[in-house]
C-alpha positions as CSV (number, residue, x, y, z in Angstrom):
1,M,90.0,160.9,36.9
2,N,91.7,163.8,35.0
3,S,95.2,163.8,33.8
4,K,96.3,166.1,36.6
5,S,95.3,163.6,39.3
6,I,97.1,160.8,37.4
7,K,100.3,162.8,37.3
8,I,100.1,163.6,41.0
9,S,99.6,159.9,42.0
10,L,102.4,158.8,39.7
11,L,104.8,161.3,41.3
12,F,103.8,160.1,44.8
13,F,104.6,156.4,44.0
14,I,107.9,157.3,42.3
15,T,109.0,159.4,45.4
16,L,108.0,156.5,47.7
17,F,110.0,154.0,45.7
18,L,113.1,156.2,45.7
19,L,112.8,156.7,49.5
20,I,112.6,152.9,50.2
21,S,115.5,152.2,47.8
22,S,117.7,154.7,49.6
23,V,117.6,152.7,52.8
24,S,120.9,150.8,53.0
25,A,121.9,147.9,55.2
26,S,124.1,150.2,57.3
27,D,121.0,152.2,58.2
28,I,119.5,149.1,59.8
29,E,122.5,148.0,61.8
30,N,121.6,150.2,64.7
31,V,118.3,148.6,65.3
32,S,118.0,148.5,69.1
33,N,117.5,145.2,70.9
34,D,114.2,146.5,72.0
35,E,112.9,146.1,68.5
36,V,113.6,142.4,68.5
37,I,110.6,140.5,69.7
38,S,111.6,137.9,72.2
39,S,110.1,134.4,72.3
40,D,107.8,132.8,74.8
41,I,110.2,130.2,75.9
42,S,111.7,130.5,79.3
43,K,114.7,132.5,80.1
44,N,116.6,129.4,81.0
45,N,116.1,127.9,77.6
46,A,117.0,131.1,75.8
47,D,120.6,130.8,76.9
48,L,121.5,128.0,74.5
49,S,124.7,126.0,74.9
50,S,126.9,125.4,72.0
51,N,125.7,121.8,72.0
52,D,122.2,122.9,71.0
53,V,123.2,124.8,67.9
54,Y,124.7,123.1,64.8
55,Q,125.7,124.9,61.6
56,S,127.1,121.7,59.9
57,D,125.2,119.7,57.4
58,N,126.7,116.4,58.7
59,S,124.1,115.7,61.4
60,E,122.7,112.2,61.6
61,S,119.0,111.9,60.7
62,S,116.5,109.7,59.0
63,I,117.2,111.7,55.9
64,N,120.7,111.3,54.5
65,R,121.6,114.9,54.3
66,D,125.3,114.1,53.4
67,K,124.1,113.2,49.9
68,I,122.8,116.7,49.3
69,N,125.4,119.0,50.9
70,N,125.8,120.8,47.6
71,S,122.1,120.9,46.8
72,T,118.9,122.4,48.2
73,Y,115.2,121.6,48.2
74,S,112.7,123.5,46.0
75,E,109.2,124.0,47.2
76,D,108.0,120.9,45.3
77,G,110.7,118.7,46.9
78,D,113.0,118.7,43.9
79,V,116.8,119.2,44.5
80,Q,118.3,122.3,43.0
81,D,121.9,123.3,42.5
82,D,123.5,125.5,45.1
83,Y,125.0,128.7,43.8
84,S,127.6,128.8,46.6
85,N,130.1,127.2,44.2
86,I,130.2,130.1,41.7
87,D,133.8,131.1,41.4
88,S,134.8,134.6,42.7
89,D,136.2,135.4,39.3
90,K,132.9,135.1,37.6
91,S,132.2,137.9,35.3
92,I,130.3,140.9,36.6
93,S,127.5,140.2,34.3
94,E,127.1,136.7,35.8
95,K,127.1,138.0,39.3
96,N,124.6,140.7,38.4
97,S,122.4,138.1,36.8
98,L,122.5,136.1,40.1
99,K,121.6,139.1,42.2
100,N,118.7,140.0,39.9
101,S,117.3,136.5,40.1
102,N,114.9,135.1,42.8
103,N,117.8,133.7,44.9
104,L,118.6,134.7,48.4
105,R,120.9,137.7,48.6
106,C,122.9,137.5,51.8
107,S,126.3,136.4,53.0
108,P,127.0,133.0,54.7
109,G,126.3,133.0,58.4
110,T,123.5,135.5,58.1
111,L,120.8,133.0,59.1
112,N,120.9,130.8,62.1
113,I,118.5,128.1,63.3
114,T,118.2,126.7,66.8
115,K,116.2,123.8,68.3
116,I,115.3,123.6,71.9
117,S,113.7,120.6,73.7
118,L,111.2,121.8,76.1
119,N,110.8,118.3,77.6
120,K,114.2,116.8,78.1
121,T,112.6,113.8,79.8
122,V,109.0,112.5,79.4
123,N,107.2,109.3,80.2
124,L,106.2,106.9,77.4
125,G,102.9,108.0,75.9
126,E,103.4,111.7,76.8
127,Q,104.1,114.4,74.3
128,V,107.3,116.3,73.8
129,T,107.6,119.8,72.4
130,F,110.6,121.4,70.5
131,T,111.0,125.1,69.9
132,I,112.5,126.1,66.5
133,I,114.0,129.6,66.2
134,V,115.2,131.1,62.9
135,K,117.1,134.3,63.3
136,N,119.0,136.8,61.2
137,V,122.3,137.0,63.1
138,G,124.1,138.8,60.3
139,S,124.6,142.5,59.5
140,E,122.5,142.6,56.3
141,A,118.8,142.1,55.5
142,V,117.5,139.1,53.6
143,Y,115.5,139.8,50.5
144,N,113.4,138.3,47.8
145,T,113.1,134.6,48.6
146,P,111.1,132.4,51.1
147,I,113.0,130.8,53.9
148,T,112.3,127.0,54.0
149,I,112.3,124.9,57.2
150,D,112.2,121.1,57.2
151,D,111.7,119.2,60.4
152,W,111.8,115.4,61.1
153,A,112.4,113.1,64.0
154,D,113.7,109.6,64.8
155,D,111.5,106.6,64.8
156,G,109.6,106.7,68.2
157,L,108.4,110.2,67.8
158,I,105.3,111.0,65.7
159,F,104.4,114.5,64.6
160,D,101.2,115.8,66.2
161,H,100.9,119.6,65.6
162,Y,102.7,122.9,65.6
163,D,102.1,126.3,67.2
164,S,103.2,129.7,65.9
165,I,104.7,132.2,68.3
166,E,104.0,135.8,67.4
167,P,104.8,138.3,66.0
168,Y,106.7,137.1,62.9
169,A,105.6,133.5,62.8
170,S,102.1,134.4,61.9
171,N,103.2,134.6,58.3
172,L,104.6,131.1,58.5
173,Q,103.1,128.8,55.9
174,F,102.8,125.1,56.8
175,K,103.3,122.9,53.7
176,G,102.6,119.6,55.5
177,L,104.2,116.2,55.1
178,Q,106.8,115.9,52.3
179,Q,107.6,112.4,51.2
180,T,110.7,111.9,49.2
181,G,113.1,109.2,48.4
182,L,115.5,110.6,51.0
183,G,112.9,110.4,53.8
184,D,109.8,112.0,55.1
185,F,109.7,115.4,56.8
186,Y,107.4,118.3,57.5
187,R,108.0,121.7,55.8
188,W,107.3,125.3,56.6
189,E,108.0,128.4,54.4
190,Y,108.4,132.0,55.5
191,P,107.8,134.4,52.6
192,I,109.8,137.6,52.5
193,N,108.1,140.7,51.3
194,P,110.3,142.7,48.9
195,F,109.2,145.9,50.7
196,W,109.9,144.5,54.2
197,P,112.9,142.2,54.2
198,F,114.1,139.9,57.0
199,Y,116.2,142.5,58.9
200,P,119.1,141.7,61.2
201,G,117.7,140.7,64.6
202,Y,114.5,139.4,63.2
203,Q,113.5,135.9,64.2
204,I,110.8,133.3,63.4
205,Q,109.8,131.1,66.3
206,F,107.3,128.2,66.5
207,N,106.8,125.0,68.4
208,V,106.5,121.4,67.1
209,T,104.9,118.7,69.2
210,Y,105.5,115.0,68.8
211,N,103.9,111.9,70.4
212,T,106.1,109.4,72.0
213,T,105.6,105.7,71.0
214,K,108.8,104.0,72.2
215,P,111.1,104.3,75.2
216,G,114.6,105.6,74.8
217,E,116.5,108.7,73.6
218,F,115.3,110.2,70.4
219,Y,116.5,113.2,68.3
220,N,114.4,115.8,66.4
221,H,116.2,117.5,63.5
222,V,115.6,120.7,61.6
223,N,117.1,122.0,58.4
224,L,117.0,125.6,57.0
225,W,117.6,126.5,53.4
226,A,116.7,128.9,50.7
227,P,117.4,129.2,47.0
228,G,120.8,130.7,46.5
229,Y,121.8,130.7,50.1
230,P,125.4,129.5,50.3
231,E,124.8,126.9,53.1
232,Q,122.3,124.7,54.8
233,V,121.9,125.2,58.5
234,Q,120.9,122.3,60.7
235,A,120.1,121.9,64.4
236,N,118.9,119.0,66.5
237,N,118.0,118.2,70.1
238,S,117.0,115.1,71.9
239,T,114.5,114.0,74.5
240,F,114.6,110.9,76.7
241,V,111.4,108.9,76.8
242,K,111.1,107.0,80.1
243,D,109.3,103.8,80.5
244,P,109.5,103.1,84.3
245,E,108.3,99.5,84.9
246,F,108.8,96.7,87.3
247,T,107.4,93.3,88.2
248,V,106.6,91.9,91.6
249,E,106.2,88.3,92.6
250,K,105.3,86.9,96.0
251,V,106.0,83.2,96.7
252,L,106.0,81.0,99.7
253,A,109.4,79.4,100.4
254,N,107.7,76.5,102.3
255,N,105.9,73.9,100.2
256,D,104.0,72.4,103.0
257,V,102.7,74.5,105.9
258,K,101.2,73.2,109.2
259,L,100.0,74.9,112.2
260,G,102.9,76.2,114.3
261,D,105.4,76.2,111.4
262,I,107.9,79.0,110.7
263,I,107.3,80.2,107.1
264,I,109.1,82.6,104.8
265,Y,107.6,84.8,102.1
266,N,109.8,85.8,99.2
267,I,108.9,89.1,97.5
268,I,110.9,89.6,94.3
269,I,111.0,93.0,92.6
270,K,112.6,93.4,89.2
271,N,113.3,96.7,87.3
272,T,112.1,96.0,83.8
273,G,112.0,99.6,82.6
274,N,114.7,101.9,81.3
275,V,115.2,104.2,84.3
276,E,116.4,103.7,87.8
277,L,113.7,103.2,90.4
278,G,114.1,104.8,93.8
279,N,112.2,105.0,97.1
280,I,110.9,101.5,96.8
281,T,108.6,100.4,99.6
282,V,106.7,97.3,100.3
283,K,103.6,97.4,102.6
284,D,102.9,93.9,103.7
285,E,99.4,93.3,104.9
286,F,99.4,90.0,106.8
287,P,96.6,88.6,108.9
288,A,96.5,87.9,112.6
289,A,97.2,84.3,111.9
290,L,100.8,85.2,111.0
291,E,103.2,86.5,113.7
292,Y,106.0,88.7,112.2
293,I,109.5,87.6,113.2
294,S,112.1,89.2,110.9
295,A,113.2,90.3,107.4
296,N,116.5,90.0,105.5
297,E,119.2,92.7,105.3
298,G,119.0,95.6,102.9
299,W,115.6,96.7,104.0
300,T,114.3,99.0,106.8
301,Y,111.2,97.9,108.6
302,D,108.8,100.4,110.2
303,N,105.2,99.6,111.3
304,G,104.4,97.1,108.5
305,V,106.3,98.9,105.7
306,F,109.7,97.8,104.4
307,K,111.9,100.3,102.5
308,L,114.7,99.3,100.2
309,N,117.9,101.1,101.3
310,N,119.3,101.7,97.8
311,P,117.8,102.6,94.4
312,L,117.1,99.7,92.0
313,A,119.1,99.9,88.7
314,V,117.7,98.9,85.3
315,N,117.4,95.1,84.9
316,S,118.3,94.6,88.6
317,T,116.3,92.6,91.2
318,A,115.6,93.2,94.8
319,K,114.4,90.4,97.1
320,L,112.6,90.8,100.4
321,D,112.3,87.7,102.7
322,I,109.8,88.0,105.5
323,T,109.6,85.3,108.2
324,F,106.4,84.6,110.1
325,K,105.1,82.0,112.6
326,V,101.8,80.4,111.7
327,N,99.3,80.6,114.6
328,S,96.1,79.5,112.9
329,A,95.0,76.8,110.5
330,G,93.1,77.2,107.2
331,N,93.5,79.6,104.3
332,I,95.8,82.6,105.0
333,T,96.2,85.4,102.5
334,N,99.2,87.8,102.6
335,I,99.1,90.9,100.5
336,A,102.1,93.0,99.5
337,I,101.8,96.5,98.0
338,V,104.9,97.8,96.2
339,S,105.5,101.5,95.3
340,T,108.3,103.5,93.7
341,N,109.1,107.1,92.9
342,E,108.5,106.5,89.2
343,T,105.5,104.2,88.9
344,E,102.1,103.5,90.3
345,N,101.6,100.9,93.0
346,K,101.5,97.2,92.2
347,T,100.1,94.5,94.3
348,A,101.1,90.9,94.8
349,N,99.4,88.4,97.1
350,N,99.8,84.8,98.2
351,T,97.1,82.5,99.7
352,T,98.5,79.6,101.8
353,F,96.5,76.7,103.2
354,V,97.8,75.9,106.7
355,K,97.2,72.2,107.5
356,D,96.0,71.0,110.9
357,P,95.9,67.2,110.8
358,K,94.2,65.5,113.6
359,L,92.9,62.0,114.4
360,N,90.5,60.8,117.0
361,I,90.5,57.1,118.2
362,E,87.7,55.3,120.0
363,K,88.1,51.7,121.2
364,I,85.0,49.7,122.3
365,T,85.0,46.2,123.9
366,I,82.2,44.2,122.2
367,T,82.5,41.2,124.6
368,K,82.7,42.8,128.0
369,S,83.0,39.6,130.0
370,V,84.4,36.2,128.8
371,K,85.6,33.0,130.3
372,A,89.1,31.8,129.9
373,G,89.6,30.3,126.5
374,E,86.8,32.4,124.9
375,D,87.3,35.3,122.4
376,V,87.1,39.0,123.1
377,V,86.4,41.4,120.3
378,F,87.4,45.1,120.1
379,K,85.9,47.7,117.8
380,I,88.3,50.5,116.9
381,I,87.0,53.7,115.3
382,I,89.4,56.2,113.7
383,K,88.0,59.6,112.7
384,N,89.7,62.5,110.8
385,I,88.9,65.6,112.8
386,G,91.5,67.8,111.1
387,N,91.3,70.0,108.0
388,V,93.2,67.9,105.5
389,D,92.8,64.3,104.1
390,L,95.0,61.7,105.7
391,N,96.8,58.8,104.1
392,K,99.0,55.9,105.1
393,I,97.1,55.4,108.4
394,K,98.8,52.7,110.5
395,L,97.4,51.2,113.7
396,T,99.6,49.3,116.1
397,E,98.3,46.9,118.7
398,S,100.1,46.4,122.0
399,Y,98.7,43.6,124.1
400,P,99.9,41.2,126.9
401,N,101.1,37.7,126.3
402,Q,97.9,36.3,127.9
403,L,96.0,37.4,124.8
404,I,96.4,35.8,121.3
405,L,95.5,37.9,118.3
406,K,93.3,35.6,116.2
407,S,91.7,37.7,113.4
408,Y,90.6,41.1,112.2
409,S,88.0,42.5,109.9
410,G,87.3,45.9,108.3
411,E,87.2,47.2,104.7
412,G,90.4,48.6,103.4
413,W,92.7,47.1,106.1
414,T,95.7,44.9,105.8
415,R,97.8,43.3,108.5
416,N,101.5,42.8,109.1
417,N,102.0,41.1,112.5
418,D,100.7,43.6,115.0
419,V,100.5,46.5,112.5
420,F,97.3,47.2,110.5
421,T,97.4,49.6,107.5
422,Y,94.5,51.4,106.0
423,G,94.9,51.5,102.2
424,N,92.5,54.3,101.4
425,S,92.6,58.0,102.0
426,L,90.6,59.2,105.0
427,K,88.7,62.3,104.1
428,V,88.0,65.2,106.5
429,N,85.3,64.3,109.0
430,E,85.2,60.7,107.8
431,S,85.6,57.6,110.0
432,V,87.0,54.1,109.4
433,T,86.4,51.0,111.6
434,L,88.6,48.0,112.4
435,Y,87.5,44.9,114.4
436,I,90.2,42.8,116.2
437,T,89.6,39.5,117.9
438,F,91.8,38.1,120.7
439,E,91.7,34.6,122.4
440,T,91.9,34.7,126.2
441,T,94.1,32.1,127.9
442,V,93.9,32.8,131.7
443,A,91.6,34.7,134.0
444,G,92.4,38.2,135.1
445,N,92.3,41.9,134.2
446,F,94.4,42.8,131.1
447,T,95.2,46.1,129.4
448,N,95.2,46.5,125.6
449,I,96.7,49.6,124.0
450,V,96.3,50.8,120.4
451,S,98.2,53.7,118.8
452,V,97.7,55.2,115.3
453,D,99.5,57.7,113.0
454,S,99.4,58.8,109.4
455,D,101.4,60.6,106.7
456,L,100.6,64.0,108.3
457,T,100.5,63.0,112.0
458,N,104.1,61.9,112.0
459,N,105.4,60.7,115.3
460,T,102.1,61.5,117.0
461,N,100.5,58.6,118.7
462,A,97.0,58.3,119.9
463,T,96.5,55.7,122.6
464,N,93.4,54.0,124.0
465,T,93.5,51.7,127.0
466,T,90.7,49.2,127.8
467,E,90.6,46.8,130.8
468,F,88.5,43.7,130.6
469,T,87.7,40.7,132.8
470,V,88.2,37.0,132.2
471,I,86.1,34.8,134.4
472,K,87.8,31.8,136.0
473,N,86.3,28.5,134.7
474,D,85.6,26.0,137.6
475,T,84.5,22.7,136.1
476,N,83.9,20.9,139.5
477,N,81.1,23.2,140.5
478,T,77.8,22.1,139.1
479,T,75.8,24.8,140.8
480,E,74.1,27.0,138.2
481,E,75.2,30.5,138.1
482,N,72.7,33.1,139.3
483,D,72.1,35.5,136.4
484,T,71.9,38.4,138.7
485,D,75.1,37.6,140.5
486,N,77.0,36.9,137.2
487,T,76.1,40.2,135.7
488,P,78.9,42.7,136.0
489,E,78.3,45.9,137.5
490,D,77.8,49.0,135.3
491,D,80.9,50.2,133.6
492,D,82.8,53.1,135.1
493,T,84.2,55.0,132.1
494,E,86.7,57.9,132.2
495,I,87.7,59.9,129.1
496,T,90.7,62.2,129.0
497,T,92.2,64.3,126.1
498,D,95.8,65.4,125.7
499,D,96.7,67.3,122.4
500,N,96.0,64.9,119.5
501,V,95.7,61.9,121.9
502,T,92.4,60.7,123.1
503,K,92.3,58.1,125.9
504,I,89.2,56.2,127.0
505,Y,89.5,54.1,130.1
506,T,86.8,51.5,130.8
507,K,86.8,49.8,134.2
508,K,84.9,46.5,134.8
509,T,84.0,44.8,138.1
510,L,85.2,41.2,138.7
511,N,82.5,38.6,138.4
512,R,81.9,36.3,141.4
513,S,83.5,32.9,141.3
514,N,81.6,29.6,141.6
515,E,82.7,29.2,145.2
516,E,81.3,32.6,146.1
517,I,78.1,31.7,144.4
518,S,77.7,28.4,146.4
519,N,78.2,30.3,149.7
520,I,75.4,32.7,149.1
521,K,72.9,32.4,151.9
522,T,69.4,31.2,150.8
523,G,67.5,31.1,154.2
524,N,66.6,28.6,157.2
525,P,65.7,25.1,155.7
526,F,63.8,24.0,159.0
527,F,61.4,26.9,158.6
528,V,60.7,25.8,155.1
529,L,60.1,22.2,156.2
530,L,57.6,23.3,158.9
531,V,55.7,25.4,156.4
532,V,55.4,22.4,154.1
533,I,54.1,20.1,156.9
534,I,51.5,22.6,158.0
535,G,50.4,22.9,154.4
536,L,49.9,19.2,154.0
537,I,47.8,18.9,157.3
538,I,45.5,21.7,156.1
539,G,45.1,20.1,152.8
540,T,44.2,16.7,154.3
541,Y,41.6,18.3,156.5
542,Y,39.7,19.9,153.7
543,R,39.7,16.8,151.6
544,K,37.9,14.7,154.4
545,K,35.1,17.2,154.5
């Protein structure tokens, strides 16, 4: 390149420098609003209330900013002195030295920082995003120095990432996590080109996103500073982290349930979260074995769904009492599904065993016909035909005065007068036998009644009636008894069942007395004598031959 070309190039750069230097702050004041790039945030969030913007350095945070009100952070985290305390009567040479340094050259109030919470309320585990806006709200441009932005949050919010919003934030430089004795924070720097300062109306905008780890209200803080800027500008905003939660329990108020009983289910719902729960409903799925009767006040019932009439405050409890009638025995499972406007559904269930205790009694007469003074023996069989084991089984004998209770036999039985107690548990479908012996005193037909109950068949008696015959003993009659005539006729047995009571009636025919036996016709005795004589004659005749 010749000397002429070098001179032309030098002249061009000198002219360009003079042209740029001639631009004053007053020439920029009329920058139209159309030249200011708006942010991506919604129009509703753009109109910030005074509570969202703070220009005081007394905000509470995890970093004790009160200790450094007269200091600023350098890029390496060291604290530097603030030049804002230089007296106004400093010499012109000192002020010129300050202006010619690398410090920020603008008046207080030129820079403003705003923080907007895009998620005022989130559920625990979700993310929350804050928008940070740095704007030149003054009347002069900012030169020479980078703008530093520090961001931190309360315990419960953990930094995840940030997103720049064009156009100016593309030059934003993320410096990462800064760990200092005053606390941890994340830092960004925005370098200012000496040939293109940060003019009035310019703004930097970017989003920071945090993960939520705890329920409650948490603040996110931001601090703006620059070397030589006469103040630190802070802003913060909060988000409420919801943790809607509840517990549900379903219990049966009745400890012991039998067929036909009236039972009550208690469904207990407690708000264990940190927000109010509304639109609470309980869908109760009960089987056909339960017949719905009623529910307590405070709830509205509609086709199997109960709705709580009022919201449930934090730490409050709602109780739903549902009354049913039990129409079937065995295991019954009742399921309750609870839902709210803030949570997913929860299910509680209860399985109840409905008892149906039953006893069957059979009484058999071992000696069907006896003479007066002889013993008659009864065999009593008790069977558990219900669905639950029975205990404390008691059998009571009721018999006439003509019978004398002599003895009994049977494993597990004890006697107290006319009451017999079984000392063991009678399992379902098992049987137990008791033999009772009576002495007869007179002839005739007598009725013997037996009743039984247990611990679960309270006041329920099962009765069996047996009629038997005592033959009159005639000692003056020596005529032998005809076996055929003394044999009683076949039993005529009738069995009836009424609820838990089984009755067996056995009817016996009276045996003939000795007098009746002696009067039985045996044929013509003369005819018999004639037959004998003829036989003798015929026998004699054949012998002579």
